[in-house]
C-alpha positions as CSV (number, residue, x, y, z in Angstrom):
1,M,97.7,150.9,74.7
2,S,97.9,147.9,77.0
3,L,96.3,144.6,76.1
4,P,93.7,143.0,78.3
5,P,95.0,140.3,80.6
6,L,95.8,137.0,78.8
7,R,94.4,133.7,80.0
8,F,96.5,130.6,79.6
9,V,94.9,127.2,79.8
10,F,96.3,123.8,79.0
11,T,94.8,120.4,78.8
12,P,97.2,117.9,80.4
13,L,95.5,115.1,78.6
14,L,96.9,112.6,76.1
15,C,95.7,112.9,72.5
16,F,96.9,109.7,70.9
17,S,95.3,110.2,67.5
18,A,97.7,107.8,65.8
19,L,98.5,105.4,68.6
20,S,97.0,101.9,68.3
21,L,96.6,100.1,71.7
22,P,96.9,96.3,71.4
23,A,94.7,94.0,73.5
24,Q,96.0,93.7,77.0
25,P,95.8,90.8,79.4
26,S,93.8,90.9,82.6
27,V,95.3,91.3,86.1
28,V,92.9,89.3,88.2
29,T,95.0,88.4,91.3
30,W,97.6,89.8,93.6
31,H,101.1,90.0,92.0
32,N,99.7,89.0,88.6
33,D,99.5,85.3,88.8
34,N,99.0,82.4,91.2
35,G,102.8,81.8,91.4
36,R,103.0,85.4,92.7
37,L,105.8,86.4,90.2
38,G,104.7,90.0,90.0
39,L,105.4,90.0,86.3
40,N,103.5,91.3,83.3
41,T,105.3,90.3,80.1
42,N,102.7,91.8,77.8
43,E,103.3,95.5,78.4
44,T,104.0,96.9,74.9
45,I,103.4,100.6,75.6
46,L,105.6,101.5,78.5
47,T,109.3,101.2,77.9
48,I,112.6,102.2,79.6
49,T,112.8,105.1,77.1
50,N,109.4,106.7,77.4
51,V,108.9,106.2,81.2
52,N,110.7,109.3,82.5
53,Q,110.1,112.5,84.4
54,H,108.9,114.6,81.4
55,G,106.8,112.2,79.4
56,F,105.2,110.0,82.1
57,G,103.2,110.8,85.2
58,R,99.8,110.9,86.8
59,L,97.0,111.2,84.3
60,F,94.1,111.4,86.7
61,S,92.7,110.2,90.0
62,Q,89.4,108.8,91.1
63,P,88.2,109.5,94.7
64,V,87.2,106.5,96.9
65,D,85.8,106.3,100.4
66,G,88.7,104.9,102.3
67,P,92.4,103.7,102.1
68,V,93.2,101.2,99.4
69,Y,95.3,98.3,100.8
70,A,94.2,95.8,98.2
71,Q,96.0,95.8,94.9
72,P,93.8,97.2,92.1
73,L,92.7,94.6,89.5
74,F,92.2,95.1,85.8
75,V,90.0,93.4,83.2
76,P,89.7,94.7,79.6
77,N,86.7,94.8,77.3
78,V,83.9,94.4,79.8
79,T,80.4,95.1,78.7
80,V,78.6,97.1,81.3
81,P,74.8,97.2,81.0
82,D,73.7,100.5,79.5
83,K,77.2,101.9,79.6
84,G,79.0,100.1,76.8
85,V,82.4,98.3,76.7
86,H,85.1,99.4,79.0
87,N,88.5,98.4,80.3
88,I,87.8,98.3,84.0
89,V,90.0,98.8,87.1
90,F,88.5,97.4,90.3
91,V,89.3,99.0,93.6
92,A,88.5,97.8,97.2
93,T,88.6,100.0,100.2
94,M,88.8,99.8,104.0
95,H,85.3,101.4,104.1
96,D,83.9,98.1,102.8
97,S,83.4,99.3,99.2
98,V,84.3,97.9,95.8
99,Y,84.5,100.3,92.8
100,A,84.6,99.6,89.1
101,F,86.2,102.6,87.2
102,D,86.9,103.1,83.5
103,A,90.6,102.3,83.4
104,D,91.5,104.8,80.7
105,S,89.7,108.0,81.4
106,H,87.8,110.0,84.0
107,A,86.3,112.4,81.4
108,G,82.6,112.9,80.9
109,S,80.5,110.0,82.2
110,N,83.7,108.2,83.3
111,A,84.1,110.8,86.1
112,V,81.9,108.6,88.3
113,P,82.3,104.8,88.9
114,L,80.8,102.4,86.4
115,W,79.4,100.8,89.6
116,H,80.0,101.0,93.3
117,T,79.0,98.3,95.8
118,S,79.1,98.9,99.5
119,F,78.8,96.2,102.2
120,I,77.7,98.6,105.0
121,N,74.3,100.0,105.8
122,P,74.5,102.5,108.8
123,A,70.7,102.8,108.8
124,A,70.5,99.1,109.6
125,G,73.4,99.2,112.1
126,I,76.0,97.7,109.7
127,F,79.3,99.4,109.7
128,A,82.9,98.7,108.7
129,A,84.9,97.4,111.7
130,T,87.5,99.7,113.1
131,T,90.9,99.2,114.8
132,L,89.2,99.4,118.2
133,D,86.7,96.6,117.0
134,A,89.3,94.4,115.5
135,V,89.4,92.2,118.6
136,D,86.8,91.3,121.2
137,S,88.5,93.3,123.9
138,P,87.7,97.0,123.7
139,G,90.7,99.4,123.7
140,Q,93.3,97.0,122.3
141,D,94.5,99.1,119.4
142,C,98.1,98.8,118.3
143,R,97.7,101.1,115.3
144,T,98.7,98.6,112.7
145,F,96.0,100.3,110.8
146,S,94.2,103.6,111.3
147,G,90.4,103.9,111.5
148,E,88.4,101.3,109.6
149,I,89.3,97.7,108.7
150,G,86.8,96.7,106.1
151,I,88.5,95.1,103.0
152,V,92.2,94.5,103.5
153,G,93.1,91.5,101.4
154,T,93.2,91.8,97.6
155,P,90.2,90.3,95.9
156,V,90.4,87.8,93.0
157,I,88.5,87.6,89.7
158,D,87.3,84.7,87.7
159,T,87.0,86.1,84.1
160,A,85.4,82.9,82.8
161,S,82.3,83.4,85.1
162,G,82.7,87.2,85.4
163,I,82.8,87.1,89.2
164,L,84.9,89.1,91.7
165,Y,85.4,87.5,95.1
166,V,86.1,89.7,98.1
167,L,86.2,89.3,101.8
168,A,84.6,92.1,103.8
169,R,84.6,92.7,107.6
170,T,81.7,94.4,109.3
171,K,80.4,95.1,112.7
172,E,76.6,94.8,113.2
173,T,74.0,95.2,115.9
174,V,72.5,91.9,116.8
175,N,70.2,91.7,119.8
176,N,71.5,95.1,121.0
177,S,75.1,93.9,120.9
178,S,77.8,94.7,118.4
179,V,78.9,91.5,116.6
180,Q,81.6,91.2,114.0
181,F,81.2,89.3,110.8
182,Q,83.5,88.3,107.9
183,R,81.7,87.4,104.7
184,L,82.9,86.2,101.3
185,H,81.1,88.0,98.5
186,A,80.8,87.0,94.9
187,L,80.1,90.1,92.7
188,D,79.1,90.3,89.0
189,I,82.0,92.3,87.5
190,T,79.6,94.0,85.0
191,T,77.2,95.4,87.6
192,G,78.7,94.8,91.1
193,A,75.5,92.9,92.1
194,E,75.8,89.9,94.4
195,K,75.5,86.5,92.8
196,P,72.4,84.5,94.0
197,F,74.5,82.3,96.2
198,S,76.4,85.2,97.8
199,P,77.4,86.2,100.4
200,V,78.5,83.6,103.0
201,A,79.6,84.3,106.5
202,V,82.9,82.7,107.5
203,Q,82.5,79.9,110.0
204,A,84.9,77.0,110.6
205,S,86.3,74.7,113.2
206,V,88.9,71.9,113.5
207,P,89.7,69.3,116.1
208,G,92.3,70.6,118.5
209,T,93.4,71.6,122.0
210,G,95.0,74.8,121.0
211,D,94.7,78.4,122.3
212,G,91.0,79.4,122.6
213,S,89.7,75.9,122.1
214,G,86.7,74.4,123.9
215,G,85.7,70.7,124.0
216,N,88.8,69.8,121.9
217,V,87.6,72.0,119.1
218,V,89.2,75.2,117.8
219,A,86.7,77.5,116.2
220,F,87.2,80.4,113.8
221,N,86.7,83.7,115.7
222,P,85.8,86.6,113.2
223,A,86.7,89.2,115.9
224,R,90.2,87.8,116.4
225,E,91.3,86.8,112.9
226,M,92.6,89.4,110.5
227,Q,92.3,88.7,106.8
228,R,95.4,90.5,105.4
229,S,96.6,88.2,102.6
230,A,95.3,88.2,99.1
231,L,92.7,85.7,98.0
232,L,93.6,82.8,95.7
233,L,91.4,81.1,93.1
234,A,92.8,77.7,92.1
235,G,91.1,74.5,90.9
236,G,87.6,76.1,91.2
237,V,88.1,77.0,94.9
238,V,88.6,80.4,96.5
239,Y,91.1,80.2,99.2
240,I,91.3,82.8,102.0
241,A,94.0,83.0,104.7
242,W,93.9,84.7,108.1
243,A,96.3,85.8,110.9
244,S,95.9,88.0,113.9
245,Y,95.3,91.7,114.6
246,C,98.4,92.9,116.4
247,D,99.3,89.4,117.8
248,L,96.5,89.6,120.3
249,P,95.7,86.1,121.4
250,P,94.0,83.8,121.1
251,Y,94.4,83.4,117.3
252,H,95.6,80.9,114.7
253,G,96.6,80.8,111.1
254,W,93.7,79.6,108.9
255,V,93.2,78.7,105.3
256,I,89.6,78.1,104.3
257,G,88.5,77.2,100.8
258,Y,85.1,77.9,99.2
259,N,83.6,76.4,96.0
260,A,83.8,79.3,93.5
261,Q,80.4,78.5,92.0
262,T,78.4,77.9,95.2
263,L,80.4,79.4,98.0
264,Q,80.0,76.2,99.9
265,Q,82.9,75.6,102.2
266,A,85.3,73.1,100.6
267,S,88.2,72.8,103.0
268,V,89.7,74.1,106.3
269,F,93.3,74.2,107.5
270,N,94.5,75.5,110.9
271,A,98.3,76.0,111.2
272,T,98.4,75.5,115.0
273,P,95.4,73.4,116.1
274,N,97.1,72.2,119.2
275,G,99.2,75.3,119.9
276,S,98.8,79.0,119.3
277,S,99.4,81.7,116.7
278,G,101.1,80.8,113.4
279,G,99.2,83.5,111.5
280,I,99.2,83.6,107.7
281,W,99.5,87.2,106.6
282,M,102.6,87.4,104.5
283,G,102.8,91.2,104.2
284,G,99.6,91.1,102.0
285,A,100.9,88.4,99.7
286,G,98.4,85.7,98.7
287,P,98.8,81.9,99.1
288,A,100.8,80.7,96.0
289,A,99.8,77.9,93.8
290,A,101.8,75.7,91.5
291,S,100.7,74.1,88.2
292,D,100.3,70.7,90.0
293,G,97.6,72.2,92.3
294,S,99.9,72.5,95.4
295,I,99.3,75.5,97.5
296,Y,102.1,77.3,99.5
297,V,101.7,79.5,102.6
298,V,104.3,80.9,105.1
299,T,103.3,81.2,108.7
300,G,104.3,83.7,111.3
301,N,105.3,83.4,115.0
302,G,103.7,80.4,116.7
303,T,104.0,76.9,118.0
304,F,106.1,74.5,116.1
305,D,106.5,70.8,116.8
306,A,110.3,70.3,116.4
307,T,110.1,66.6,117.0
308,G,107.9,63.7,115.8
309,T,105.2,64.4,113.2
310,P,104.2,68.0,113.6
311,S,100.6,69.3,113.8
312,N,101.7,72.8,114.6
313,F,103.6,74.9,112.0
314,G,104.6,78.2,113.3
315,D,107.3,80.1,111.3
316,S,107.2,77.5,108.5
317,F,106.8,77.2,104.7
318,V,103.8,74.9,104.4
319,K,102.8,72.9,101.3
320,L,99.1,72.1,101.2
321,S,97.4,69.6,98.9
322,P,93.7,70.3,98.3
323,G,91.3,67.3,98.2
324,Q,87.7,67.0,97.3
325,S,86.5,68.2,100.8
326,S,89.7,68.9,102.7
327,I,93.2,70.4,102.5
328,S,96.2,68.7,104.1
329,V,99.9,69.3,104.8
330,V,102.1,67.2,102.6
331,D,105.4,68.9,103.2
332,Y,107.0,71.8,105.2
333,F,110.2,73.6,106.0
334,A,111.0,75.4,109.3
335,P,114.3,77.2,109.8
336,A,116.7,75.8,112.4
337,N,116.3,79.0,114.5
338,Q,112.5,78.8,114.5
339,A,112.3,79.0,118.3
340,F,114.4,82.2,118.2
341,L,112.2,83.7,115.5
342,D,109.1,82.9,117.5
343,A,110.4,84.3,120.7
344,S,111.8,87.5,119.1
345,D,108.7,88.4,117.0
346,I,110.8,87.9,113.8
347,D,108.1,86.3,111.6
348,L,109.2,84.1,108.8
349,G,105.7,84.7,107.5
350,S,106.1,88.5,107.1
351,G,106.8,87.5,103.5
352,G,105.0,85.1,101.1
353,A,106.2,82.3,98.9
354,L,107.0,82.7,95.2
355,V,106.8,79.7,92.8
356,L,109.7,80.0,90.5
357,P,109.3,78.9,86.8
358,D,110.5,75.4,86.2
359,S,112.8,76.8,83.5
360,V,115.2,78.1,86.2
361,G,115.5,74.7,88.1
362,S,118.4,72.3,88.0
363,F,118.5,68.6,87.3
364,A,118.7,67.9,91.1
365,H,116.1,70.5,92.0
366,P,113.8,71.1,89.0
367,R,111.0,72.8,90.8
368,L,111.8,75.7,93.2
369,L,110.1,77.9,95.8
370,I,111.6,81.0,97.2
371,G,110.8,83.4,100.1
372,C,112.1,85.7,102.8
373,G,111.1,86.7,106.3
374,K,111.7,89.5,108.7
375,D,115.3,88.5,109.4
376,G,116.3,89.1,105.7
377,Q,117.3,85.5,105.0
378,I,116.4,84.1,101.6
379,F,115.3,80.5,101.5
380,L,115.4,78.6,98.2
381,L,113.5,75.4,98.5
382,D,112.8,72.3,96.4
383,R,109.0,72.1,95.9
384,D,109.3,68.3,95.8
385,N,111.2,68.2,99.1
386,L,110.9,71.3,101.2
387,G,113.3,70.0,103.8
388,H,111.3,69.8,107.1
389,F,113.4,70.8,110.1
390,N,117.0,70.4,110.9
391,A,118.0,71.7,114.3
392,A,121.7,71.5,113.4
393,G,121.3,74.0,110.6
394,D,119.5,74.6,107.3
395,T,121.9,72.5,105.3
396,Q,119.1,70.3,103.9
397,I,117.6,72.9,101.7
398,V,118.7,74.1,98.2
399,Q,120.2,77.4,99.4
400,K,120.1,80.0,102.2
401,L,121.6,83.4,102.0
402,P,121.0,86.9,103.3
403,V,119.6,89.6,101.1
404,Y,122.4,91.8,102.4
405,A,125.8,90.5,103.2
406,T,126.4,93.1,105.9
407,Q,123.4,94.0,107.9
408,T,123.0,96.7,110.5
409,G,119.9,96.1,112.6
410,Q,117.0,94.0,111.4
411,P,116.5,94.2,107.6
412,Y,112.8,93.5,107.8
413,F,111.3,92.0,104.7
414,F,107.6,92.1,103.9
415,G,105.4,90.9,101.0
416,C,107.0,89.1,98.1
417,P,109.9,89.3,95.7
418,A,109.4,89.6,92.0
419,F,110.8,87.6,89.1
420,F,112.0,88.6,85.6
421,N,114.6,87.3,83.1
422,D,116.1,84.7,85.6
423,R,116.4,87.3,88.3
424,V,114.6,87.6,91.6
425,Y,114.1,91.1,93.1
426,F,114.1,91.6,96.9
427,Q,113.3,94.8,98.8
428,C,114.0,95.0,102.5
429,V,113.3,97.9,104.9
430,G,116.1,100.5,105.0
431,Q,117.9,99.0,102.0
432,A,118.1,99.1,98.3
433,L,116.1,97.1,95.8
434,R,118.4,94.2,94.8
435,A,118.3,91.6,92.0
436,F,119.9,88.1,92.3
437,A,120.5,86.0,89.3
438,V,119.2,82.4,89.2
439,T,121.7,80.1,87.4
440,N,121.4,76.3,87.3
441,G,118.9,76.3,90.1
442,T,120.8,78.6,92.6
443,L,121.0,82.3,93.4
444,S,124.0,84.4,92.9
445,S,125.8,84.9,96.2
446,T,125.7,88.6,95.7
447,P,123.3,90.9,93.9
448,V,123.8,91.5,90.2
449,S,122.1,94.8,90.3
450,Q,120.7,97.3,92.8
451,T,119.2,100.7,93.2
452,T,120.9,103.7,94.7
453,D,117.7,104.5,96.6
454,I,116.8,102.9,99.9
455,V,113.2,102.4,101.1
456,T,112.3,103.3,104.6
457,F,109.5,102.2,107.0
458,R,107.7,99.0,105.7
459,G,109.8,98.6,102.6
460,A,108.1,98.0,99.2
461,I,106.9,95.1,97.0
462,P,108.3,95.2,93.5
463,S,106.4,94.4,90.3
464,I,107.9,94.1,86.8
465,S,106.4,95.0,83.5
466,A,108.1,94.0,80.2
467,N,107.5,93.2,76.5
468,V,108.4,89.5,76.7
469,N,112.1,89.8,77.7
470,S,112.7,93.4,76.8
471,N,112.0,96.8,78.3
472,G,111.7,95.4,81.8
473,I,110.7,98.0,84.3
474,A,110.7,97.4,88.1
475,W,107.9,99.4,89.8
476,Q,107.5,100.1,93.5
477,L,105.2,102.1,95.7
478,T,107.3,103.5,98.6
479,P,107.0,106.1,101.4
480,A,108.2,109.5,100.2
481,P,110.4,111.8,102.3
482,A,107.3,113.8,103.1
483,L,105.3,112.2,105.9
484,G,102.1,110.5,104.6
485,V,103.1,110.8,101.0
486,Q,103.5,107.8,98.7
487,T,105.8,107.8,95.7
488,L,105.7,105.6,92.6
489,R,109.2,104.7,91.4
490,A,110.3,103.0,88.2
491,Y,113.7,101.5,87.5
492,N,115.4,99.8,84.5
493,A,114.9,96.1,85.6
494,D,118.2,95.1,83.9
495,N,120.1,98.0,85.5
496,L,118.5,99.0,88.8
497,S,120.9,101.9,89.2
498,Q,119.0,103.7,86.4
499,K,115.9,105.3,87.9
500,L,113.4,106.1,85.3
501,Y,110.7,108.0,87.2
502,D,109.8,109.1,90.7
503,S,106.4,110.7,91.3
504,Y,107.7,112.5,94.4
505,L,110.4,114.2,92.4
506,A,107.9,115.1,89.8
507,T,105.7,116.7,92.4
508,L,108.7,118.8,93.6
509,A,109.3,119.8,90.0
510,G,105.7,121.1,89.7
511,A,103.7,118.1,88.4
512,P,100.5,117.1,90.2
513,D,101.7,113.6,91.0
514,R,101.3,113.5,94.8
515,F,99.1,110.9,96.5
516,G,98.7,109.4,100.0
517,F,100.8,106.6,101.5
518,V,99.5,103.1,102.2
519,K,101.9,100.4,103.4
520,F,102.4,97.1,101.5
521,A,100.7,98.6,98.5
522,V,101.4,97.0,95.1
523,P,101.0,98.8,91.8
524,T,99.1,97.2,88.9
525,V,100.7,97.7,85.5
526,A,98.4,97.1,82.5
527,N,97.4,98.6,79.2
528,G,100.2,101.2,79.2
529,K,99.1,102.5,82.7
530,V,100.0,102.1,86.3
531,Y,97.2,101.9,88.9
532,A,98.1,102.7,92.5
533,G,95.9,102.9,95.6
534,G,96.3,105.7,98.1
535,T,94.6,106.9,101.3
536,A,91.4,108.0,99.6
537,E,92.0,107.6,95.8
538,L,93.0,105.6,92.9
539,A,95.9,107.3,91.1
540,V,96.4,106.4,87.4
541,F,99.8,107.0,85.8
542,G,100.8,106.7,82.1
543,L,102.4,108.5,79.2
544,R,101.3,112.1,79.1
545,N,101.9,115.5,77.7
546,F,102.2,118.4,80.1
547,I,102.7,122.2,80.1
548,W,105.2,122.9,82.9
549,S,105.1,126.7,82.8
550,T,104.0,129.8,80.9
551,S,105.5,133.2,81.2
552,R,105.0,136.5,79.5
553,D,107.8,138.6,78.0
554,T,106.2,142.0,77.8
555,A,109.3,143.5,76.1
556,A,109.3,140.9,73.3
557,N,105.5,140.6,73.3
558,T,105.7,136.8,73.5
559,I,104.5,134.0,75.7
560,H,107.2,131.5,76.7
561,I,105.8,128.0,77.1
562,V,107.7,125.0,78.5
563,F,106.0,121.7,77.7
564,S,106.8,118.0,77.2
565,G,105.3,114.8,75.9
566,P,106.2,111.1,75.6
567,D,109.5,110.2,74.0
568,G,109.1,108.6,70.6
569,M,105.9,110.5,69.8
570,N,105.3,113.7,67.8
571,N,104.6,116.3,70.5
572,V,103.2,119.5,69.0
573,L,102.2,122.6,70.9
574,Q,98.8,124.0,69.9
575,S,96.9,127.2,70.6
576,S,93.3,128.2,70.5
577,P,91.3,131.4,71.0
578,D,88.1,129.6,72.0
579,L,88.9,125.9,73.0
580,V,87.3,124.9,69.7
581,T,89.7,125.7,66.9
582,W,93.2,124.6,67.5
583,T,96.3,125.7,65.5
584,D,99.7,123.9,65.5
585,L,102.5,126.1,66.7
586,G,105.3,123.7,66.4
587,P,107.4,121.1,68.2
588,G,109.4,123.7,70.1
589,T,113.1,123.7,71.0
590,P,114.5,120.9,73.1
591,T,115.8,121.8,76.6
592,A,118.4,120.0,78.6
593,D,116.0,118.0,80.7
594,G,113.9,116.4,78.0
595,K,111.4,119.2,77.9
596,L,110.6,121.6,75.0
597,S,110.2,125.4,74.9
598,Y,108.3,127.6,72.5
599,D,108.0,131.4,72.2
600,D,104.6,132.4,70.9
601,P,104.2,136.0,69.5
602,I,101.1,137.5,71.2
603,G,100.1,139.7,68.2
604,G,97.9,142.7,68.2
605,G,94.4,142.0,69.3
606,G,93.9,138.7,71.0
607,T,92.3,138.7,74.4
608,A,92.6,135.1,75.3
609,R,94.9,132.3,74.3
610,F,94.7,128.6,75.4
611,Y,97.5,126.1,75.0
612,R,97.7,122.3,74.9
613,V,100.1,119.6,73.7
614,H,99.0,117.2,71.0
615,S,100.8,113.9,71.0
616,H,100.5,111.3,68.3
């Protein structure tokens, strides 16, 4: 007599019955801190041992209403009215939305956002701007983005006041005409509600005769300016930077500061008030700030005054000093080939600046700044003397060297390097991720470690997680071989040739780890998880157990189960006839690829059998 068909169900959920999770720090700004190091040294859960193809992967996803270009932000132990205490991950989309999700689970009531704030209102004629609306000349669409351009730059959070600051772009019907607005919003992180003083529309002007000026005044144009870089909160001021959409003139690079408690405008800087261009976009990186309050930005193609006292700073590192009601240039560096960079569309400002810790400086140059542009040249600068401009060559700076000693074609660099254990990590397009050592205030002339993988299209922006100085993991979101697919990769930060995990390879092996590609995306690593934005979702990765396959051996009357769990934990296969009562079957037999197998006798009369892996 044949048995009724068996049903096999597994729960790919983690069951950490004996795992204690220590308190985790917040990630409240792009690349983890105002120096833009991209480093979390408080990650005690993820290690180079347990991050692998069989014990780590995508835990769940949360759907959102548009692409996520902004880096997700994380704040633990937030009390949400009527919903209890949650670790929260905040996600901003191109559809002009901000979401707050439980950062640890999507089960039960956490399947929906803790709150969701939208800045559009179609019934009132308020929409997210699109690529065709991004300039005030219809039809000029260079496809830098696709579809809507609502929130692009990463928000910033002030945990002391519980406020999330975000810049949203909308198009609205005013007097029967479509008008674009850019507004700075201040949201309560517990509810998503606007603060009483929020929002404020961006308006600004500076004296000047530059492109688009009138009456010796250059005015901010919300239809021309693209807010791509991350926001910066420093000294009680929210700083926002702008560049162009697709280099369509007239435009300028702007930095505008707003008082964090009132949103009153505090300062305005224009990079080319008497010239043109000089956008500040930095591949999505935010303005960087040092402990002395100095702010650093890197500008793109634009006018540069090579003689005299410059007022135009195209293709330059610029040091800004904020005052009570202004912000001024106190130092700068422009490469000797600035004119060539400008003429050839090789932005120095495709990358942002990274403020290196003073611990790696030298006696001669104790405070360092580092960055790289489209031409793949690393510039190591003295923060106390950036070097200005030397037409005869860049010999006045601390160091200049190429990311790659032998270059074929243009090794475009976007975004920002990362820093860990006296190493700086650079990723150019079409190249490997490489780490350079910093010794006595200078970089090694060649990399001390590199991956075997290369990254295509727009490259990737590395981030590092570690437990103080150990278990360093370099994370990247990169384009996968399949068009439109994004992959999360993890490498041993001390030995980049050791790849720990690749979500695209996990997908090919049968795990549901696939998600959509967004360029210049940065993963957020916190609380034992990795949060990654995609084309219409937030993907959450972490330690997991997983049933890879079940197969029935009718001759032996057994079920063969292949499963896995995190290394270092007790992973036990369990079965149940009703999803209520669970029985331990055993740890199984190890296989060659880190997985486990178990042969479960079917027995005489069971009609259903469910399986799961219990990890503790």
